[in-house]
N, C-alpha and C positions, 0 to 999 in steps of 0.2 A: 467598628462598625458590624452590626448584626447580619444574618442571612437574610432576613425580611429586607433589611436596608439596601442591601446589594441587590436584592431582587428588585425593589422599587426602583433602583437608579437604572438597572438595566430595562428594564420594563418601558419607562420613560423615553429612553434613547432609540430603543427598537421602534418604538411608536412614533418618534420623530423622523427615522429614516423612512419606514414606512408609509409616512404621511407624504414626505418628499418624492417616492419612488415607490409604488404600490406593487411594481413587480418584483420586488425585493424579498425572497424567501416567503413568498405568498403561504399561508396556513401552518408554516413551520413554528413550532414553538422554540423560542429562544429564552433559556432560561440559565442562571448559574451552573447549572449541571452542565448543560450543553456545552458551554465554554470549558468547563473542568474536563469533560471527555473529549472533545476535541483538541486541547492542547496534550490530553494524555496520548491519543492517535498521534499527533504530530511527533512527539517524543518516541514514541513506537516506530514509526516510519522513518526517524532519524537514526535508529540504532541504538538509542540509549537503553542501557540497562533496566529490565523491569524493577530491580531493587531499588535503584535511584527514582524511578517513577513513583513506586511504592511511598518511598519516603517524602517526596514533594506532595503526594497526594494526601499523606497522612494516613495510610492505611496500616492496620495493626498487621495483617497478614497479606504476605504475596498472593494468595489464592484470590483476594477481592480485588487486586490490580489485574490478575490475569483476564477479568471481565472486559477489560477495554483492549486486549491484545487480541481481538479478533481480525483476522489478517483481512486485508480488502485486498480487490483484484491485483493491483499494483505489486504489494507486497509479495503476494502469490507469484506473480509473474517474476518478479527479481529471483526470488527463491529457487525458482525453477531453472533459470537462465545461471544462475551462479552454481547449480548443481551438475550442469549438463557437461558432458563431456562429448567431444565430437567422436562418431565411428569410424570415420575415413580422416585420413590427412587432409590437410587444407588444399594442396592442390594434387588433384589427381592425375597422373600419366596421360598422354593424349594417345588413346588406343588405335586411331586411325592412322598412326605411324609406324604401328607394330607390324613388319610384314610377317613374321612367323604366326602372329595370332590371325591377321587376316587370312593367310594361306589356310589355315586351319579351318578357320569358318566358312571359307569358300568349299572345303570338302565337306561339311555339314550338307551342304545343297544338293551334293549328288546323288 
C-alpha cells in the first residue's frame, strides 16, 4: 500500500469518526505521521531504547529519532522523582519528648 493510500484510508476513517462525534479532536490534523509520532512517544514513555525505536521507524540515524524524544511533563516528573534522594530520614524523632532539648529551649527565652 502506498503512502497516499494509507493517508486516504485514514482520512476516510477520521471523517467518519468526526461525523459521529463532532467533538472528537476538533481542528487537529490526523495524518499517518501523527500516528507514527504518537507510537514513537508511547514507546519512549514505556522506556524502550531509542535504538529500537529508530529501527522500527526506519531512520538511518538515531539523531533523527531523537526528534521524537521530547520529554513530556509526566516523563520529566518521573525522572525527577527517580533521581530524588530524601534529605532527612523517613521518620523524624519526636522533639516534644526530648526533655534536655526542651530545657535548653526554655533557657533561650530568659
